[in-house]
Structure formats: structure tokens, C-alpha cells
C-alpha positions as CSV (number, residue, x, y, z in Angstrom):
1,M,91.6,130.0,130.4
2,R,91.4,126.2,130.9
3,V,89.7,125.8,127.5
4,K,92.5,127.7,125.9
5,G,95.1,125.4,127.5
6,S,93.2,122.3,126.5
7,L,92.9,123.5,122.9
8,H,96.7,124.2,122.8
9,L,97.4,120.7,124.2
10,I,95.1,119.1,121.7
11,S,96.6,121.0,118.8
12,T,100.2,120.2,119.9
13,L,99.4,116.5,120.2
14,F,97.7,116.6,116.7
15,Y,100.7,118.4,115.2
16,G,103.1,115.8,116.8
17,F,101.0,113.0,115.4
18,I,101.2,114.5,111.9
19,L,105.0,114.9,112.2
20,L,105.3,111.3,113.4
21,L,103.1,110.0,110.6
22,S,105.2,112.0,108.1
23,L,108.4,110.6,109.5
24,S,107.1,107.0,109.4
25,I,106.0,107.4,105.8
26,R,109.4,108.8,104.8
27,L,111.2,106.0,106.6
28,L,109.0,103.4,104.9
29,W,109.7,105.0,101.5
30,I,113.5,104.9,102.1
31,W,113.2,101.2,103.2
32,L,111.3,100.3,100.1
33,T,113.6,102.3,97.8
34,V,116.7,100.7,99.2
35,D,115.2,97.2,98.8
36,W,114.3,98.1,95.2
37,K,117.7,99.5,94.3
38,I,119.5,96.5,95.8
39,W,117.2,94.1,93.9
40,K,117.9,96.1,90.7
41,A,121.6,96.1,91.3
42,R,121.7,92.4,91.9
43,R,119.8,91.6,88.7
44,G,122.1,94.0,86.7
45,F,125.2,92.4,88.2
46,E,123.9,88.9,87.2
47,K,123.1,90.0,83.7
48,E,126.5,91.7,83.3
49,I,128.6,88.8,84.4
50,V,126.5,86.3,82.4
51,R,127.4,88.4,79.4
52,Y,131.1,87.7,80.2
53,G,130.6,84.0,80.1
54,V,129.8,83.1,83.8
55,S,127.1,80.5,84.2
56,K,123.7,81.6,85.5
57,H,124.1,79.4,88.6
58,D,127.5,81.0,89.5
59,A,126.1,84.4,88.7
60,K,123.3,83.8,91.3
61,K,125.8,82.6,93.8
62,L,128.0,85.7,93.4
63,S,125.1,88.1,93.5
64,A,123.9,86.5,96.7
65,Q,126.3,89.0,98.3
66,Y,123.7,91.7,97.5
67,V,121.2,89.9,99.7
68,I,123.8,89.8,102.5
69,L,124.4,93.5,102.0
70,K,120.7,94.2,102.3
71,R,120.4,92.0,105.4
72,N,123.4,93.9,107.0
73,L,121.9,97.3,106.2
74,K,118.6,96.3,107.8
75,K,120.4,95.0,110.9
76,L,122.4,98.2,111.2
77,F,119.2,100.3,110.8
78,M,117.4,98.2,113.5
79,Q,120.3,98.4,115.9
80,S,120.4,102.2,115.5
81,I,116.7,102.4,116.3
82,K,117.2,100.1,119.4
83,R,120.1,102.2,120.5
84,I,118.1,105.4,120.3
85,N,115.2,103.8,122.2
86,A,117.5,102.5,124.9
87,S,119.1,105.9,125.4
88,D,115.7,107.5,125.8
89,I,114.9,105.3,128.8
């Protein structure tokens, strides 16, 4: 009977580890995808406004708002994780 309980505990812990690993991989993928899409949007914005006659220097200054957006998204994400961790305690 003890062996059966031990095996059940081990299998439950292993399954939990697999789920946690899967979640971590998905969150990392989302993080990388958001970074890539923001980078791509910034470059596209720069190219588009340069086409309309804005200097490259000014286009880079205007597109810096995308970097601020990315930074704010990361802060929001980290704050939500900290809030979740704080509520668990």
C-alpha cells in the first residue's frame, strides 16, 4: 500500500513538473513573440514615415515610443506576476 502511494506521489510531481515546464515554454514564446512584433512594428513605422519625408533621425525619435511601449508591457507583466506571488503567501 505504501509503494502505491509513493508511486502516485511521484507520478503527480512528475506531471506537475511537465505542466510547469510547458507553461514556462509558452510564456517564453509569448515574450519573444511580443518583442519581435514590437521590433517589426517599430521598423515598419520608421520606414513608412521616412517615405513621407520625415528625416531618419526624427523617425527614430518618434519610433522610440515603441521601446517605451515594450518596457511598459514588461513592467505590467512583471507586476502581475509579483501580485500573484504576493497573494499566494
